[in-house]
Structure formats: C-alpha cells, structure tokens
N, C-alpha and C positions, 0 to 999 in steps of 0.2 A: 505493498500501500503506501504512496504517497507519505512524505514526511507531515505531519501536524500543520503544519505552516502551511503547507502549498495546498491541502484538502480545506481548512479551512477558510480559506482564498475562495477558493474553488467552491465551496457552496455557497458563499453570503453571496458574491457577484454574480456567477451562475449559474446556482442550481435552486437558492432562494427566492427571486426574483418568476421563474417562469412558476415553480414551485405554488407560489403562490395565488397566481393568477389560475392555475388547474385549482386550488379550491375553491375560489370564487367563482370559476365556471362550475366547477359539478354543484355551488348552491349549499355545500359545506357549511363556508363559514357564515349563514343566515338558519342553518336548519335548527327548528326549533326545540328550546331546552329540553321536554318532556320525549324526545324521541332519544330511543334507545341505540343510541349507535356503536356499532362494530366494524371497524376501519381494517381493514388489509395494507400493507405496504411492502409490495412486493420490490425485489431489487433495491431492500433501501438502501445501500451502502451503511452511511452511518447512522442513520435516521432523521434524514431530511425529513423527509414528509412528517415527521412525530415532533419534528423542533418547531418547522415552518404551522402546524396545527395550534402547536403550545404561544407559540409567539400571539398569533392573530384570533384566539377564540380562549373565551374561558374554560375549556374542557374540563378542568377538573374542580367545576362547579356545577358540572350539571348534574342531575338527577332525572330518571338512574343512571349512574354511571357510567361514562362511556369505556371503552374499551379499544387499544390499539395493537394489533398484532403488527412488528416489523421482521419483515421474511427476505432472510439473503442466501444464495445458493453458497458463500464464502462463508464457511467457519468463523475468518478473520474477521469479517465485516460485522460477525452477528456477537464477536466477544469484542470490541469496538463499543458498539450499538448498548450492551449490556453495561459497561463502564458510565454513557452517556446514560445513563437513565439513572443509576444510582448517583449520577455525580448533579441531574436537571432535580432528580427527587421528582418524576412525572407518572404521575399516580394511575394506575390498569394501564401501563404499557409493560410489553413484554418484548422477546426478540427471540426466534429459533431461526435455525438453517430450515429453508423452503426450496424445492423445485417450482418454480412458478409454473415449470410445461407438467407438471403431476404434484401438486398439491398436498394434496391426501386429505383434503379440507370435506367435510359430507356437502351434500346438495345446499342451496340456500343459504349460507351459512354468514355473511356479510353486509354489509347496507352500504359498505363503499369499498369497490378493491383498486389501489389504486398507484401510479408505477412512473417514478421521475425517469422520463430516458435509459428504460432499463427493459425495455422490450426489445429491444432495438438490436441489443449486445448478446440475447438469448439464440443457440442453435434453431431452436424454431417459434419464432414470435406467432406464429398462426395456431400451436397445441395451447402456449403460454394464454393466448386472448379465448381459445373457448375455456380452458380450466378457469380463469377469472370469473368469466359469466355464470360457468355453471356453476359456482360455490355465492354467486351474487344471489340474495332474495329477491324475492319479485319485485320489478320496480326499484331494482339496488343497482348506485351510480358504478358505472366504469371509468377511470379517469387516467391521460397518463400524456405525458411530455415526449415528445421527438422532437433530435433535430431535424434543421432542415436543410437541405445540402449538407456541402462540404464544410466544419468551425473554421473561423476566418483565419486560425491562427496556422492555419497549413500550411497555405503558399509561402508563407516565409519561411518556415521552417525547411520544407522541400529547396526552396535557393537556397538555406542553409548545406543543405544536405548532398546536394551536386555538388557545389564549391568543396563539400569534401573526398566525393568521390563514394558518398553513402549511400544505402539503397535508399528510395523514397517512399514519403510517408503519404500514399495517395488520400486516406481519410480513415479515419476511423474506426476500428476494428468492428462494425456493424453487417448485422446478417446481409447480405445483396438485398434492396430494394428498400432500405429502410432510411436512408438520405432523403426519398422522395414522396413527398405529401399527396400526389397522388397514386400511388403502389398504397403507399398508409393508409390513404383511405378505400382503397379495393378490398385491402385485408379487412377491417373495422367492417364493411359494409357484409364482408362473408360469415363473419361470424354468429354459428346460430345464437337464436334467441334474443339479438337486442329488440330492443325499440328504434328502428332507424329513424324514425319520427322527431327523434330529440335528439339524434347523432347532431353534434357542435364541432369544428374544427378550424381553429382562429388563430391566423400568425401570430407569434411574440418576438420581440428582438432583443437583445440584452448587447448595450452597446459600452464593456468599460476602457475607462482611461485610467492610461497611465504617464507617471512623470517623466521617466525616461526608457531606455532600452534597458537596462540594470534594473529598474524596479520589476520589468513583466521577466526577465530571463530568470531572477531570482525565485520567482514563483513557477517557473513554467517545467523548473524539474521534475514538477508535477508530474507532467506529461510523459518521461520520456519511456514509459515502458510501452505507453500507447504507439509512443513512435519507434519504437524498437520494437514492437508486438513479435515482428515474422520475422525479425532476421538470427544467424546462427551467433554462436560464443563467441568464434576469433573474430564475426562483425561488430560485436559490444565491444570487444577488447582495445580493436581498433579504433572505433571512431567514436565510443559513448562519452565520456569524457573530451571529448572535442562541438559536443553538438551546441551548446549555450553558447559557448565564449565566442561560436563563427557565427551562432543565432542575431547576438550579441552588435557583430561587425553589422552584420546583413541592415538589420535595425537602425543603426544609425546611419548604414549611409543611406536606408530610404527618409526616416524621419529630421535625422539629424544628429550628433552628439548632446546630450541632455537635453532633449526636445520632448514636449508630450505626444504623445498618440498614441488612439484607438485601437481595441479588436472587437469586432461583432460577431455574435453566436444569435442563428435564426433557429427559434420553434415552430413547431404545432404545438399545439394545445387539443386535446382531443378526448372529448366526453361524451356519453349515451347513458341512453337506462336497459336494464334488464325488464323485456316485456312485462305485462304485469300478470298476465293470465296465460 
C-alpha cells in the first residue's frame, strides 16, 4: 500500500469529492432518520465511504442505528480499516474481507451497496454488479464512481518513462472498457434486477492544484505500484528510483520551475435502484 501521506492526500483530494457526490446522488444524505440503514462499501480501501458518511451526516445519532460494512478483497486494506474504525470511534461499522464478485451475503440484505472506483479494478465487474443487486433489498440503492477516460497524470508520467526508456503506463490497471462511460452504462443496463427508470449517470471532475512540481512528485510516489504494475523485477531495479526525479524534470519543463499547475481527474457517478417487486 502507498505511504500514509500519499494515501491521505489521494483520499482527501481525489477520493472524497466524488464519494460525497455519490452519497448525494443516492439520496443517502437525506435519508429519513427512522430508516434502518444497512450499507455495504465494496472495495473499501481504508474506509473512504464510511469516512465521508460520518463527516457528512449524523449517522451515529440515527435510530434505529445504522450499520456499515466495509468490504475489500485485500486483507491489508481490512486491517487498516479496522484500525481507522477504532481510532475514529465509528459506531456500527465493521470491516471484513469480501470478494465483491461473490459476497456470500443473503439476498435482500442491504439498503445501499456503494463502491468508490472499485468495480473497474475487478476481474469481472459485470459479475460484481449482479451480486451487488442481488444483495440489495427491494428498491435499495446501488451507487458507484468510476474514472472517465485516462487520468490526467498519465500523460506526463509517460513522457518521463519514454525519456528513461522504460515501459509505458498506458492507463490504470482497469478491466477493459471501464474507462469508457458509454461502455459502463451498457454494463449497468445489462445488470438484471435494476429499475432503469431510476438510473442516473452524471459526470464529475476534480481539479487539484499544486504549488510546484516537487509537491506533486512527493505525493505521486503513491502511484508507483500502479505505474509499474506490469513491470518485471529487472525493469523495477533499473528504472523505479528514476521515475519521480524525471517526472519532476518533465513538469518543470512544462509549467516552469517553482510554478503552480493542476491535475484533472474525470469521473462518472452512477446510481440506480433495485426493482421494488
């Protein structure tokens, strides 16, 4: 996993804004206080959705109490989420290793199944979507975010890699088609059990500003695992330590030494309800 500094930055600036937009679009932020909410956060990472829910609502004061399950296939992510739950004192929040493609939950369990950018990273997002709808209660809410197009940092990274003679980073390691909003819509529309009259797909962008190239490259070390995901060990040995210094040179040549610049990430926010009968 990336360093805590990198993770915290990416969560705050690139994770929280679309996650908050997702919660707004599902209607969760305005749910009546007497609704018994049972929420599943798929591919939870370190508990992003749970964190945004707690920051944006008075969920701990609901009655009957709300329940949030943070699920991720990574045991490391779950351990980190468990620590965060304890440190933050979140009530009614648990974390478990869960495969979103085969969650093992009974049918009609959750009022909300949410996922922040995670479906695109799964081997079979279509299978995960079907399972997510299966475990929703009737009229329950499915909601997720997904990247729309190649993230804005990739082009500059590829310039740096080309200068080094290193393998390109064409895109994040997402399942084929899952950077294309039209394809993603087709996958949602093909998912059994959804009320397509409730389907909403809206664009959302994050434009993060940096004071200088050094500020970004200090944070971007958290992307090295993505950039080098398909590299051999020999390639990592030869190029890994050179990537961020070369990226800084690229950015300073493009924007100027010590000059501010921005990086834009485009998302789509997708929500729909399960059929009510």
